[in-house]
C-alpha positions, 0 to 999 in steps of 0.5 A: 499499499502506497503511504501518503508520504509515498503518493508524490514518489510513486505518482512520479514514477508512473510518470503522473503531472503533479497538477493532475492530481491534489492531495492537500485537500484542496479542490484543484480543477481538472484533477483527481482529488482525494481529501478528508471531509468531516469524518469521511474521506473522498475520491473524485475526478473534479472537471469544471465543478463537477465531481466525476466518479465520486466515492465517499469512504470511511477511512484513509487506507480504503480512500488511498487503496481507491484512489490509486487505484484509478490512478493506475487505471489511468496511467497505463490508459494513457489517455486519462491522465497528464502524463509526461510523455517520452521526450518530455512534453506533455500530453492531456486526453482527459479522463476516458469513460468517467 
């Protein structure tokens, strides 16, 4: 399981750009979000104010597991995340199938 402190490093290893996600508890736009809201965790894809694929989970472990699953699925798809390509340019095609 990826820990909170290891998450940015893990995402970088998948070549996910830092602006493709927000783990700070904020509400970045056009990004995957994980945050604590009162007594539960929220995981979703934020796009122009909409919370797509929204899931509320009871604990941090379950939330990070779900967040990592979403990221892995999109990173392997390479069309649903902002990724660094092989020559250092950026590409973004938005979330696919969400």
